[in-house]
mmCIF file of the N, C-alpha and C atoms, coordinates in Angstrom:
data_MODEL
# 
_entry.id   MODEL 
# 
loop_
_atom_site.group_PDB 
_atom_site.id 
_atom_site.type_symbol 
_atom_site.label_atom_id 
_atom_site.label_alt_id 
_atom_site.label_comp_id 
_atom_site.label_asym_id 
_atom_site.label_entity_id 
_atom_site.label_seq_id 
_atom_site.pdbx_PDB_ins_code 
_atom_site.Cartn_x 
_atom_site.Cartn_y 
_atom_site.Cartn_z 
_atom_site.occupancy 
_atom_site.B_iso_or_equiv 
_atom_site.pdbx_formal_charge 
_atom_site.auth_seq_id 
_atom_site.auth_comp_id 
_atom_site.auth_asym_id 
_atom_site.auth_atom_id 
_atom_site.pdbx_PDB_model_num 
ATOM 1   N N  . UNK A 1 1  ? -4.824  -10.131 11.810  1.00 0.00 ? 1  UNK A N  1 
ATOM 2   C CA . UNK A 1 1  ? -3.998  -11.198 12.311  1.00 0.00 ? 1  UNK A CA 1 
ATOM 3   C C  . UNK A 1 1  ? -2.862  -11.526 11.345  1.00 0.00 ? 1  UNK A C  1 
ATOM 4   N N  . UNK A 1 2  ? -3.129  -11.534 10.061  1.00 0.00 ? 2  UNK A N  1 
ATOM 5   C CA . UNK A 1 2  ? -2.103  -11.851 9.071   1.00 0.00 ? 2  UNK A CA 1 
ATOM 6   C C  . UNK A 1 2  ? -1.000  -10.803 9.098   1.00 0.00 ? 2  UNK A C  1 
ATOM 7   N N  . UNK A 1 3  ? -1.361  -9.548  9.252   1.00 0.00 ? 3  UNK A N  1 
ATOM 8   C CA . UNK A 1 3  ? -0.350  -8.488  9.305   1.00 0.00 ? 3  UNK A CA 1 
ATOM 9   C C  . UNK A 1 3  ? 0.546   -8.700  10.521  1.00 0.00 ? 3  UNK A C  1 
ATOM 10  N N  . UNK A 1 4  ? -0.026  -8.996  11.664  1.00 0.00 ? 4  UNK A N  1 
ATOM 11  C CA . UNK A 1 4  ? 0.759   -9.221  12.876  1.00 0.00 ? 4  UNK A CA 1 
ATOM 12  C C  . UNK A 1 4  ? 1.724   -10.386 12.705  1.00 0.00 ? 4  UNK A C  1 
ATOM 13  N N  . UNK A 1 5  ? 1.270   -11.461 12.110  1.00 0.00 ? 5  UNK A N  1 
ATOM 14  C CA . UNK A 1 5  ? 2.137   -12.625 11.877  1.00 0.00 ? 5  UNK A CA 1 
ATOM 15  C C  . UNK A 1 5  ? 3.293   -12.261 10.964  1.00 0.00 ? 5  UNK A C  1 
ATOM 16  N N  . UNK A 1 6  ? 3.028   -11.452 9.958   1.00 0.00 ? 6  UNK A N  1 
ATOM 17  C CA . UNK A 1 6  ? 4.078   -11.100 9.005   1.00 0.00 ? 6  UNK A CA 1 
ATOM 18  C C  . UNK A 1 6  ? 5.137   -10.194 9.628   1.00 0.00 ? 6  UNK A C  1 
ATOM 19  N N  . UNK A 1 7  ? 4.823   -9.540  10.721  1.00 0.00 ? 7  UNK A N  1 
ATOM 20  C CA . UNK A 1 7  ? 5.778   -8.644  11.378  1.00 0.00 ? 7  UNK A CA 1 
ATOM 21  C C  . UNK A 1 7  ? 6.624   -9.343  12.441  1.00 0.00 ? 7  UNK A C  1 
ATOM 22  N N  . UNK A 1 8  ? 6.324   -10.587 12.745  1.00 0.00 ? 8  UNK A N  1 
ATOM 23  C CA . UNK A 1 8  ? 7.000   -11.307 13.821  1.00 0.00 ? 8  UNK A CA 1 
ATOM 24  C C  . UNK A 1 8  ? 8.517   -11.337 13.673  1.00 0.00 ? 8  UNK A C  1 
ATOM 25  N N  . UNK A 1 9  ? 9.009   -11.396 12.461  1.00 0.00 ? 9  UNK A N  1 
ATOM 26  C CA . UNK A 1 9  ? 10.455  -11.470 12.222  1.00 0.00 ? 9  UNK A CA 1 
ATOM 27  C C  . UNK A 1 9  ? 11.054  -10.145 11.744  1.00 0.00 ? 9  UNK A C  1 
ATOM 28  N N  . UNK A 1 10 ? 10.321  -9.065  11.958  1.00 0.00 ? 10 UNK A N  1 
ATOM 29  C CA . UNK A 1 10 ? 10.783  -7.714  11.598  1.00 0.00 ? 10 UNK A CA 1 
ATOM 30  C C  . UNK A 1 10 ? 11.327  -7.637  10.167  1.00 0.00 ? 10 UNK A C  1 
ATOM 31  N N  . UNK A 1 11 ? 10.471  -7.834  9.193   1.00 0.00 ? 11 UNK A N  1 
ATOM 32  C CA . UNK A 1 11 ? 10.938  -7.818  7.801   1.00 0.00 ? 11 UNK A CA 1 
ATOM 33  C C  . UNK A 1 11 ? 11.356  -6.420  7.354   1.00 0.00 ? 11 UNK A C  1 
ATOM 34  N N  . UNK A 1 12 ? 12.230  -6.373  6.363   1.00 0.00 ? 12 UNK A N  1 
ATOM 35  C CA . UNK A 1 12 ? 12.641  -5.084  5.792   1.00 0.00 ? 12 UNK A CA 1 
ATOM 36  C C  . UNK A 1 12 ? 11.594  -4.580  4.802   1.00 0.00 ? 12 UNK A C  1 
ATOM 37  N N  . UNK A 1 13 ? 10.832  -5.514  4.238   1.00 0.00 ? 13 UNK A N  1 
ATOM 38  C CA . UNK A 1 13 ? 9.794   -5.146  3.275   1.00 0.00 ? 13 UNK A CA 1 
ATOM 39  C C  . UNK A 1 13 ? 8.534   -5.962  3.565   1.00 0.00 ? 13 UNK A C  1 
ATOM 40  N N  . UNK A 1 14 ? 7.394   -5.312  3.404   1.00 0.00 ? 14 UNK A N  1 
ATOM 41  C CA . UNK A 1 14 ? 6.094   -5.956  3.600   1.00 0.00 ? 14 UNK A CA 1 
ATOM 42  C C  . UNK A 1 14 ? 5.273   -5.689  2.347   1.00 0.00 ? 14 UNK A C  1 
ATOM 43  N N  . UNK A 1 15 ? 4.771   -6.743  1.732   1.00 0.00 ? 15 UNK A N  1 
ATOM 44  C CA . UNK A 1 15 ? 3.979   -6.605  0.519   1.00 0.00 ? 15 UNK A CA 1 
ATOM 45  C C  . UNK A 1 15 ? 2.515   -6.864  0.845   1.00 0.00 ? 15 UNK A C  1 
ATOM 46  N N  . UNK A 1 16 ? 1.681   -5.889  0.532   1.00 0.00 ? 16 UNK A N  1 
ATOM 47  C CA . UNK A 1 16 ? 0.240   -6.027  0.717   1.00 0.00 ? 16 UNK A CA 1 
ATOM 48  C C  . UNK A 1 16 ? -0.428  -6.063  -0.648  1.00 0.00 ? 16 UNK A C  1 
ATOM 49  N N  . UNK A 1 17 ? -0.910  -7.224  -1.051  1.00 0.00 ? 17 UNK A N  1 
ATOM 50  C CA . UNK A 1 17 ? -1.556  -7.384  -2.353  1.00 0.00 ? 17 UNK A CA 1 
ATOM 51  C C  . UNK A 1 17 ? -3.065  -7.275  -2.165  1.00 0.00 ? 17 UNK A C  1 
ATOM 52  N N  . UNK A 1 18 ? -3.601  -6.122  -2.516  1.00 0.00 ? 18 UNK A N  1 
ATOM 53  C CA . UNK A 1 18 ? -5.030  -5.825  -2.357  1.00 0.00 ? 18 UNK A CA 1 
ATOM 54  C C  . UNK A 1 18 ? -5.499  -6.093  -0.922  1.00 0.00 ? 18 UNK A C  1 
ATOM 55  N N  . UNK A 1 19 ? -4.815  -5.541  0.089   1.00 0.00 ? 19 UNK A N  1 
ATOM 56  C CA . UNK A 1 19 ? -5.157  -5.841  1.479   1.00 0.00 ? 19 UNK A CA 1 
ATOM 57  C C  . UNK A 1 19 ? -6.509  -5.300  1.933   1.00 0.00 ? 19 UNK A C  1 
ATOM 58  N N  . UNK A 1 20 ? -7.069  -4.378  1.174   1.00 0.00 ? 20 UNK A N  1 
ATOM 59  C CA . UNK A 1 20 ? -8.360  -3.796  1.560   1.00 0.00 ? 20 UNK A CA 1 
ATOM 60  C C  . UNK A 1 20 ? -9.443  -4.123  0.543   1.00 0.00 ? 20 UNK A C  1 
ATOM 61  N N  . UNK A 1 21 ? -9.187  -5.109  -0.289  1.00 0.00 ? 21 UNK A N  1 
ATOM 62  C CA . UNK A 1 21 ? -10.052 -5.456  -1.409  1.00 0.00 ? 21 UNK A CA 1 
ATOM 63  C C  . UNK A 1 21 ? -11.546 -5.500  -1.149  1.00 0.00 ? 21 UNK A C  1 
ATOM 64  N N  . UNK A 1 22 ? -11.979 -6.179  -0.116  1.00 0.00 ? 22 UNK A N  1 
ATOM 65  C CA . UNK A 1 22 ? -13.412 -6.339  0.132   1.00 0.00 ? 22 UNK A CA 1 
ATOM 66  C C  . UNK A 1 22 ? -13.846 -5.719  1.453   1.00 0.00 ? 22 UNK A C  1 
ATOM 67  N N  . UNK A 1 23 ? -13.128 -4.695  1.878   1.00 0.00 ? 23 UNK A N  1 
ATOM 68  C CA . UNK A 1 23 ? -13.447 -4.061  3.154   1.00 0.00 ? 23 UNK A CA 1 
ATOM 69  C C  . UNK A 1 23 ? -14.265 -2.794  2.958   1.00 0.00 ? 23 UNK A C  1 
ATOM 70  N N  . UNK A 1 24 ? -15.029 -2.451  3.986   1.00 0.00 ? 24 UNK A N  1 
ATOM 71  C CA . UNK A 1 24 ? -15.756 -1.185  3.947   1.00 0.00 ? 24 UNK A CA 1 
ATOM 72  C C  . UNK A 1 24 ? -14.773 -0.043  4.206   1.00 0.00 ? 24 UNK A C  1 
ATOM 73  N N  . UNK A 1 25 ? -15.233 1.179   4.069   1.00 0.00 ? 25 UNK A N  1 
ATOM 74  C CA . UNK A 1 25 ? -14.337 2.339   4.167   1.00 0.00 ? 25 UNK A CA 1 
ATOM 75  C C  . UNK A 1 25 ? -13.707 2.507   5.554   1.00 0.00 ? 25 UNK A C  1 
ATOM 76  N N  . UNK A 1 26 ? -14.415 2.152   6.607   1.00 0.00 ? 26 UNK A N  1 
ATOM 77  C CA . UNK A 1 26 ? -13.877 2.283   7.966   1.00 0.00 ? 26 UNK A CA 1 
ATOM 78  C C  . UNK A 1 26 ? -12.720 1.307   8.181   1.00 0.00 ? 26 UNK A C  1 
ATOM 79  N N  . UNK A 1 27 ? -12.932 0.051   7.818   1.00 0.00 ? 27 UNK A N  1 
ATOM 80  C CA . UNK A 1 27 ? -11.879 -0.949  7.977   1.00 0.00 ? 27 UNK A CA 1 
ATOM 81  C C  . UNK A 1 27 ? -10.715 -0.698  7.023   1.00 0.00 ? 27 UNK A C  1 
ATOM 82  N N  . UNK A 1 28 ? -11.002 -0.202  5.830   1.00 0.00 ? 28 UNK A N  1 
ATOM 83  C CA . UNK A 1 28 ? -9.943  0.164   4.894   1.00 0.00 ? 28 UNK A CA 1 
ATOM 84  C C  . UNK A 1 28 ? -9.049  1.229   5.503   1.00 0.00 ? 28 UNK A C  1 
ATOM 85  N N  . UNK A 1 29 ? -9.633  2.255   6.086   1.00 0.00 ? 29 UNK A N  1 
ATOM 86  C CA . UNK A 1 29 ? -8.852  3.331   6.708   1.00 0.00 ? 29 UNK A CA 1 
ATOM 87  C C  . UNK A 1 29 ? -7.992  2.788   7.846   1.00 0.00 ? 29 UNK A C  1 
ATOM 88  N N  . UNK A 1 30 ? -8.516  1.869   8.622   1.00 0.00 ? 30 UNK A N  1 
ATOM 89  C CA . UNK A 1 30 ? -7.756  1.282   9.727   1.00 0.00 ? 30 UNK A CA 1 
ATOM 90  C C  . UNK A 1 30 ? -6.555  0.488   9.221   1.00 0.00 ? 30 UNK A C  1 
ATOM 91  N N  . UNK A 1 31 ? -6.753  -0.293  8.174   1.00 0.00 ? 31 UNK A N  1 
ATOM 92  C CA . UNK A 1 31 ? -5.657  -1.080  7.610   1.00 0.00 ? 31 UNK A CA 1 
ATOM 93  C C  . UNK A 1 31 ? -4.576  -0.159  7.045   1.00 0.00 ? 31 UNK A C  1 
ATOM 94  N N  . UNK A 1 32 ? -4.985  0.881   6.351   1.00 0.00 ? 32 UNK A N  1 
ATOM 95  C CA . UNK A 1 32 ? -4.008  1.829   5.785   1.00 0.00 ? 32 UNK A CA 1 
ATOM 96  C C  . UNK A 1 32 ? -3.220  2.505   6.899   1.00 0.00 ? 32 UNK A C  1 
ATOM 97  N N  . UNK A 1 33 ? -3.869  2.856   7.992   1.00 0.00 ? 33 UNK A N  1 
ATOM 98  C CA . UNK A 1 33 ? -3.170  3.454   9.137   1.00 0.00 ? 33 UNK A CA 1 
ATOM 99  C C  . UNK A 1 33 ? -2.143  2.487   9.716   1.00 0.00 ? 33 UNK A C  1 
ATOM 100 N N  . UNK A 1 34 ? -2.481  1.210   9.767   1.00 0.00 ? 34 UNK A N  1 
ATOM 101 C CA . UNK A 1 34 ? -1.542  0.200   10.248  1.00 0.00 ? 34 UNK A CA 1 
ATOM 102 C C  . UNK A 1 34 ? -0.316  0.149   9.336   1.00 0.00 ? 34 UNK A C  1 
ATOM 103 N N  . UNK A 1 35 ? -0.538  0.148   8.031   1.00 0.00 ? 35 UNK A N  1 
ATOM 104 C CA . UNK A 1 35 ? 0.579   0.139   7.085   1.00 0.00 ? 35 UNK A CA 1 
ATOM 105 C C  . UNK A 1 35 ? 1.442   1.396   7.222   1.00 0.00 ? 35 UNK A C  1 
ATOM 106 N N  . UNK A 1 36 ? 0.828   2.534   7.465   1.00 0.00 ? 36 UNK A N  1 
ATOM 107 C CA . UNK A 1 36 ? 1.585   3.774   7.653   1.00 0.00 ? 36 UNK A CA 1 
ATOM 108 C C  . UNK A 1 36 ? 2.479   3.673   8.890   1.00 0.00 ? 36 UNK A C  1 
ATOM 109 N N  . UNK A 1 37 ? 1.948   3.142   9.977   1.00 0.00 ? 37 UNK A N  1 
ATOM 110 C CA . UNK A 1 37 ? 2.727   2.972   11.213  1.00 0.00 ? 37 UNK A CA 1 
ATOM 111 C C  . UNK A 1 37 ? 3.896   2.009   10.985  1.00 0.00 ? 37 UNK A C  1 
ATOM 112 N N  . UNK A 1 38 ? 3.628   0.906   10.297  1.00 0.00 ? 38 UNK A N  1 
ATOM 113 C CA . UNK A 1 38 ? 4.679   -0.058  9.987   1.00 0.00 ? 38 UNK A CA 1 
ATOM 114 C C  . UNK A 1 38 ? 5.793   0.631   9.214   1.00 0.00 ? 38 UNK A C  1 
ATOM 115 N N  . UNK A 1 39 ? 5.430   1.451   8.247   1.00 0.00 ? 39 UNK A N  1 
ATOM 116 C CA . UNK A 1 39 ? 6.404   2.193   7.444   1.00 0.00 ? 39 UNK A CA 1 
ATOM 117 C C  . UNK A 1 39 ? 7.195   3.178   8.302   1.00 0.00 ? 39 UNK A C  1 
ATOM 118 N N  . UNK A 1 40 ? 6.541   3.840   9.232   1.00 0.00 ? 40 UNK A N  1 
ATOM 119 C CA . UNK A 1 40 ? 7.218   4.789   10.114  1.00 0.00 ? 40 UNK A CA 1 
ATOM 120 C C  . UNK A 1 40 ? 8.277   4.100   10.976  1.00 0.00 ? 40 UNK A C  1 
ATOM 121 N N  . UNK A 1 41 ? 8.092   2.819   11.279  1.00 0.00 ? 41 UNK A N  1 
ATOM 122 C CA . UNK A 1 41 ? 9.058   2.069   12.080  1.00 0.00 ? 41 UNK A CA 1 
ATOM 123 C C  . UNK A 1 41 ? 10.204  1.499   11.246  1.00 0.00 ? 41 UNK A C  1 
ATOM 124 N N  . UNK A 1 42 ? 10.233  1.827   9.937   1.00 0.00 ? 42 UNK A N  1 
ATOM 125 C CA . UNK A 1 42 ? 11.376  1.463   9.113   1.00 0.00 ? 42 UNK A CA 1 
ATOM 126 C C  . UNK A 1 42 ? 11.172  0.355   8.110   1.00 0.00 ? 42 UNK A C  1 
ATOM 127 N N  . UNK A 1 43 ? 10.012  -0.236  8.073   1.00 0.00 ? 43 UNK A N  1 
ATOM 128 C CA . UNK A 1 43 ? 9.742   -1.293  7.097   1.00 0.00 ? 43 UNK A CA 1 
ATOM 129 C C  . UNK A 1 43 ? 9.204   -0.673  5.817   1.00 0.00 ? 43 UNK A C  1 
ATOM 130 N N  . UNK A 1 44 ? 9.774   -1.069  4.687   1.00 0.00 ? 44 UNK A N  1 
ATOM 131 C CA . UNK A 1 44 ? 9.252   -0.629  3.400   1.00 0.00 ? 44 UNK A CA 1 
ATOM 132 C C  . UNK A 1 44 ? 7.954   -1.372  3.142   1.00 0.00 ? 44 UNK A C  1 
ATOM 133 N N  . UNK A 1 45 ? 6.910   -0.638  2.778   1.00 0.00 ? 45 UNK A N  1 
ATOM 134 C CA . UNK A 1 45 ? 5.614   -1.251  2.499   1.00 0.00 ? 45 UNK A CA 1 
ATOM 135 C C  . UNK A 1 45 ? 5.309   -1.093  1.016   1.00 0.00 ? 45 UNK A C  1 
ATOM 136 N N  . UNK A 1 46 ? 5.140   -2.207  0.346   1.00 0.00 ? 46 UNK A N  1 
ATOM 137 C CA . UNK A 1 46 ? 4.747   -2.223  -1.063  1.00 0.00 ? 46 UNK A CA 1 
ATOM 138 C C  . UNK A 1 46 ? 3.270   -2.581  -1.086  1.00 0.00 ? 46 UNK A C  1 
ATOM 139 N N  . UNK A 1 47 ? 2.446   -1.629  -1.465  1.00 0.00 ? 47 UNK A N  1 
ATOM 140 C CA . UNK A 1 47 ? 1.002   -1.813  -1.457  1.00 0.00 ? 47 UNK A CA 1 
ATOM 141 C C  . UNK A 1 47 ? 0.509   -1.913  -2.895  1.00 0.00 ? 47 UNK A C  1 
ATOM 142 N N  . UNK A 1 48 ? -0.097  -3.030  -3.217  1.00 0.00 ? 48 UNK A N  1 
ATOM 143 C CA . UNK A 1 48 ? -0.658  -3.257  -4.546  1.00 0.00 ? 48 UNK A CA 1 
ATOM 144 C C  . UNK A 1 48 ? -2.161  -3.069  -4.439  1.00 0.00 ? 48 UNK A C  1 
ATOM 145 N N  . UNK A 1 49 ? -2.693  -2.128  -5.215  1.00 0.00 ? 49 UNK A N  1 
ATOM 146 C CA . UNK A 1 49 ? -4.126  -1.863  -5.138  1.00 0.00 ? 49 UNK A CA 1 
ATOM 147 C C  . UNK A 1 49 ? -4.642  -1.251  -6.434  1.00 0.00 ? 49 UNK A C  1 
ATOM 148 N N  . UNK A 1 50 ? -5.923  -1.426  -6.655  1.00 0.00 ? 50 UNK A N  1 
ATOM 149 C CA . UNK A 1 50 ? -6.615  -0.754  -7.755  1.00 0.00 ? 50 UNK A CA 1 
ATOM 150 C C  . UNK A 1 50 ? -7.415  0.432   -7.226  1.00 0.00 ? 50 UNK A C  1 
ATOM 151 N N  . UNK A 1 51 ? -7.390  0.638   -5.923  1.00 0.00 ? 51 UNK A N  1 
ATOM 152 C CA . UNK A 1 51 ? -8.200  1.677   -5.291  1.00 0.00 ? 51 UNK A CA 1 
ATOM 153 C C  . UNK A 1 51 ? -7.516  3.038   -5.395  1.00 0.00 ? 51 UNK A C  1 
ATOM 154 N N  . UNK A 1 52 ? -7.985  3.854   -6.316  1.00 0.00 ? 52 UNK A N  1 
ATOM 155 C CA . UNK A 1 52 ? -7.388  5.180   -6.546  1.00 0.00 ? 52 UNK A CA 1 
ATOM 156 C C  . UNK A 1 52 ? -7.456  6.073   -5.311  1.00 0.00 ? 52 UNK A C  1 
ATOM 157 N N  . UNK A 1 53 ? -8.530  5.969   -4.557  1.00 0.00 ? 53 UNK A N  1 
ATOM 158 C CA . UNK A 1 53 ? -8.686  6.808   -3.363  1.00 0.00 ? 53 UNK A CA 1 
ATOM 159 C C  . UNK A 1 53 ? -7.564  6.558   -2.361  1.00 0.00 ? 53 UNK A C  1 
ATOM 160 N N  . UNK A 1 54 ? -7.223  5.305   -2.149  1.00 0.00 ? 54 UNK A N  1 
ATOM 161 C CA . UNK A 1 54 ? -6.135  4.974   -1.223  1.00 0.00 ? 54 UNK A CA 1 
ATOM 162 C C  . UNK A 1 54 ? -4.821  5.548   -1.738  1.00 0.00 ? 54 UNK A C  1 
ATOM 163 N N  . UNK A 1 55 ? -4.523  5.299   -2.983  1.00 0.00 ? 55 UNK A N  1 
ATOM 164 C CA . UNK A 1 55 ? -3.264  5.765   -3.569  1.00 0.00 ? 55 UNK A CA 1 
ATOM 165 C C  . UNK A 1 55 ? -3.149  7.280   -3.485  1.00 0.00 ? 55 UNK A C  1 
ATOM 166 N N  . UNK A 1 56 ? -4.195  7.973   -3.874  1.00 0.00 ? 56 UNK A N  1 
ATOM 167 C CA . UNK A 1 56 ? -4.153  9.428   -3.887  1.00 0.00 ? 56 UNK A CA 1 
ATOM 168 C C  . UNK A 1 56 ? -4.095  10.021  -2.487  1.00 0.00 ? 56 UNK A C  1 
ATOM 169 N N  . UNK A 1 57 ? -4.653  9.355   -1.519  1.00 0.00 ? 57 UNK A N  1 
ATOM 170 C CA . UNK A 1 57 ? -4.632  9.826   -0.135  1.00 0.00 ? 57 UNK A CA 1 
ATOM 171 C C  . UNK A 1 57 ? -3.232  9.698   0.468   1.00 0.00 ? 57 UNK A C  1 
ATOM 172 N N  . UNK A 1 58 ? -2.515  8.640   0.130   1.00 0.00 ? 58 UNK A N  1 
ATOM 173 C CA . UNK A 1 58 ? -1.206  8.375   0.727   1.00 0.00 ? 58 UNK A CA 1 
ATOM 174 C C  . UNK A 1 58 ? -0.130  9.365   0.300   1.00 0.00 ? 58 UNK A C  1 
ATOM 175 N N  . UNK A 1 59 ? -0.183  9.803   -0.958  1.00 0.00 ? 59 UNK A N  1 
ATOM 176 C CA . UNK A 1 59 ? 0.816   10.749  -1.478  1.00 0.00 ? 59 UNK A CA 1 
ATOM 177 C C  . UNK A 1 59 ? 2.235   10.229  -1.309  1.00 0.00 ? 59 UNK A C  1 
ATOM 178 N N  . UNK A 1 60 ? 2.425   8.965   -1.616  1.00 0.00 ? 60 UNK A N  1 
ATOM 179 C CA . UNK A 1 60 ? 3.736   8.316   -1.601  1.00 0.00 ? 60 UNK A CA 1 
ATOM 180 C C  . UNK A 1 60 ? 4.119   7.972   -3.027  1.00 0.00 ? 60 UNK A C  1 
ATOM 181 N N  . UNK A 1 61 ? 5.258   7.343   -3.179  1.00 0.00 ? 61 UNK A N  1 
ATOM 182 C CA . UNK A 1 61 ? 5.706   6.945   -4.518  1.00 0.00 ? 61 UNK A CA 1 
ATOM 183 C C  . UNK A 1 61 ? 4.666   6.034   -5.153  1.00 0.00 ? 61 UNK A C  1 
ATOM 184 N N  . UNK A 1 62 ? 4.362   6.305   -6.414  1.00 0.00 ? 62 UNK A N  1 
ATOM 185 C CA . UNK A 1 62 ? 3.362   5.521   -7.141  1.00 0.00 ? 62 UNK A CA 1 
ATOM 186 C C  . UNK A 1 62 ? 3.977   5.014   -8.437  1.00 0.00 ? 62 UNK A C  1 
ATOM 187 N N  . UNK A 1 63 ? 4.002   3.712   -8.580  1.00 0.00 ? 63 UNK A N  1 
ATOM 188 C CA . UNK A 1 63 ? 4.428   3.085   -9.828  1.00 0.00 ? 63 UNK A CA 1 
ATOM 189 C C  . UNK A 1 63 ? 3.180   2.470   -10.437 1.00 0.00 ? 63 UNK A C  1 
ATOM 190 N N  . UNK A 1 64 ? 2.842   2.910   -11.627 1.00 0.00 ? 64 UNK A N  1 
ATOM 191 C CA . UNK A 1 64 ? 1.637   2.436   -12.290 1.00 0.00 ? 64 UNK A CA 1 
ATOM 192 C C  . UNK A 1 64 ? 2.014   1.456   -13.389 1.00 0.00 ? 64 UNK A C  1 
ATOM 193 N N  . UNK A 1 65 ? 1.368   0.291   -13.355 1.00 0.00 ? 65 UNK A N  1 
ATOM 194 C CA . UNK A 1 65 ? 1.568   -0.726  -14.379 1.00 0.00 ? 65 UNK A CA 1 
ATOM 195 C C  . UNK A 1 65 ? 0.323   -0.814  -15.248 1.00 0.00 ? 65 UNK A C  1 
ATOM 196 N N  . UNK A 1 66 ? 0.550   -1.061  -16.516 1.00 0.00 ? 66 UNK A N  1 
ATOM 197 C CA . UNK A 1 66 ? -0.566  -1.296  -17.437 1.00 0.00 ? 66 UNK A CA 1 
ATOM 198 C C  . UNK A 1 66 ? -0.149  -2.429  -18.355 1.00 0.00 ? 66 UNK A C  1 
ATOM 199 N N  . UNK A 1 67 ? -0.915  -3.499  -18.347 1.00 0.00 ? 67 UNK A N  1 
ATOM 200 C CA . UNK A 1 67 ? -0.631  -4.704  -19.122 1.00 0.00 ? 67 UNK A CA 1 
ATOM 201 C C  . UNK A 1 67 ? 0.793   -5.200  -18.863 1.00 0.00 ? 67 UNK A C  1 
ATOM 202 N N  . UNK A 1 68 ? 1.193   -5.168  -17.585 1.00 0.00 ? 68 UNK A N  1 
ATOM 203 C CA . UNK A 1 68 ? 2.479   -5.708  -17.172 1.00 0.00 ? 68 UNK A CA 1 
ATOM 204 C C  . UNK A 1 68 ? 3.681   -4.820  -17.403 1.00 0.00 ? 68 UNK A C  1 
ATOM 205 N N  . UNK A 1 69 ? 3.467   -3.599  -17.860 1.00 0.00 ? 69 UNK A N  1 
ATOM 206 C CA . UNK A 1 69 ? 4.574   -2.678  -18.118 1.00 0.00 ? 69 UNK A CA 1 
ATOM 207 C C  . UNK A 1 69 ? 4.437   -1.425  -17.265 1.00 0.00 ? 69 UNK A C  1 
ATOM 208 N N  . UNK A 1 70 ? 5.570   -0.896  -16.816 1.00 0.00 ? 70 UNK A N  1 
ATOM 209 C CA . UNK A 1 70 ? 5.574   0.345   -16.044 1.00 0.00 ? 70 UNK A CA 1 
ATOM 210 C C  . UNK A 1 70 ? 5.227   1.490   -16.998 1.00 0.00 ? 70 UNK A C  1 
ATOM 211 N N  . UNK A 1 71 ? 4.155   2.217   -16.680 1.00 0.00 ? 71 UNK A N  1 
ATOM 212 C CA . UNK A 1 71 ? 3.762   3.347   -17.514 1.00 0.00 ? 71 UNK A CA 1 
ATOM 213 C C  . UNK A 1 71 ? 4.034   4.679   -16.828 1.00 0.00 ? 71 UNK A C  1 
ATOM 214 N N  . UNK A 1 72 ? 4.243   4.647   -15.499 1.00 0.00 ? 72 UNK A N  1 
ATOM 215 C CA . UNK A 1 72 ? 4.663   5.862   -14.802 1.00 0.00 ? 72 UNK A CA 1 
ATOM 216 C C  . UNK A 1 72 ? 5.271   5.496   -13.457 1.00 0.00 ? 72 UNK A C  1 
ATOM 217 N N  . UNK A 1 73 ? 6.169   6.365   -12.996 1.00 0.00 ? 73 UNK A N  1 
ATOM 218 C CA . UNK A 1 73 ? 6.832   6.191   -11.710 1.00 0.00 ? 73 UNK A CA 1 
ATOM 219 C C  . UNK A 1 73 ? 7.001   7.596   -11.145 1.00 0.00 ? 73 UNK A C  1 
ATOM 220 N N  . UNK A 1 74 ? 6.180   7.929   -10.157 1.00 0.00 ? 74 UNK A N  1 
ATOM 221 C CA . UNK A 1 74 ? 6.181   9.272   -9.615  1.00 0.00 ? 74 UNK A CA 1 
ATOM 222 C C  . UNK A 1 74 ? 6.550   9.248   -8.138  1.00 0.00 ? 74 UNK A C  1 
ATOM 223 N N  . UNK A 1 75 ? 7.433   10.159  -7.746  1.00 0.00 ? 75 UNK A N  1 
ATOM 224 C CA . UNK A 1 75 ? 7.925   10.208  -6.373  1.00 0.00 ? 75 UNK A CA 1 
ATOM 225 C C  . UNK A 1 75 ? 6.804   10.433  -5.367  1.00 0.00 ? 75 UNK A C  1 
ATOM 226 N N  . UNK A 1 76 ? 5.949   11.366  -5.612  1.00 0.00 ? 76 UNK A N  1 
ATOM 227 C CA . UNK A 1 76 ? 4.796   11.628  -4.756  1.00 0.00 ? 76 UNK A CA 1 
ATOM 228 C C  . UNK A 1 76 ? 3.588   11.791  -5.645  1.00 0.00 ? 76 UNK A C  1 
ATOM 229 N N  . UNK A 1 77 ? 3.343   10.792  -6.409  1.00 0.00 ? 77 UNK A N  1 
ATOM 230 C CA . UNK A 1 77 ? 2.337   10.893  -7.444  1.00 0.00 ? 77 UNK A CA 1 
ATOM 231 C C  . UNK A 1 77 ? 0.937   10.539  -7.037  1.00 0.00 ? 77 UNK A C  1 
ATOM 232 N N  . UNK A 1 78 ? 0.098   10.599  -8.015  1.00 0.00 ? 78 UNK A N  1 
ATOM 233 C CA . UNK A 1 78 ? -1.291  10.181  -7.899  1.00 0.00 ? 78 UNK A CA 1 
ATOM 234 C C  . UNK A 1 78 ? -1.518  9.088   -8.924  1.00 0.00 ? 78 UNK A C  1 
ATOM 235 N N  . UNK A 1 79 ? -2.427  8.212   -8.588  1.00 0.00 ? 79 UNK A N  1 
ATOM 236 C CA . UNK A 1 79 ? -2.784  7.141   -9.506  1.00 0.00 ? 79 UNK A CA 1 
ATOM 237 C C  . UNK A 1 79 ? -3.592  7.722   -10.642 1.00 0.00 ? 79 UNK A C  1 
ATOM 238 N N  . UNK A 1 80 ? -3.158  7.459   -11.851 1.00 0.00 ? 80 UNK A N  1 
ATOM 239 C CA . UNK A 1 80 ? -3.923  7.902   -13.006 1.00 0.00 ? 80 UNK A CA 1 
ATOM 240 C C  . UNK A 1 80 ? -3.702  6.943   -14.153 1.00 0.00 ? 80 UNK A C  1 
ATOM 241 N N  . UNK A 1 81 ? -4.638  6.884   -15.016 1.00 0.00 ? 81 UNK A N  1 
ATOM 242 C CA . UNK A 1 81 ? -4.533  6.084   -16.228 1.00 0.00 ? 81 UNK A CA 1 
ATOM 243 C C  . UNK A 1 81 ? -5.538  6.550   -17.231 1.00 0.00 ? 81 UNK A C  1 
# 
């Protein structure tokens, strides 16, 4: 429901801060698919997560922060630290 509300005004960017934090793997996959569709329609999606599996599965740009500093910025990277 929150995702639908945030799309009502067709934003140029959508920020998801740990959107799958306490979800099981089935619901996590569904949420990620929703974000992928939103991105395909032209909205930039900024996904903040600690879940390496999600990051590595997406194969999109990955900016890794450590103690508040950018430690890597990869065009089609994988989460690593």
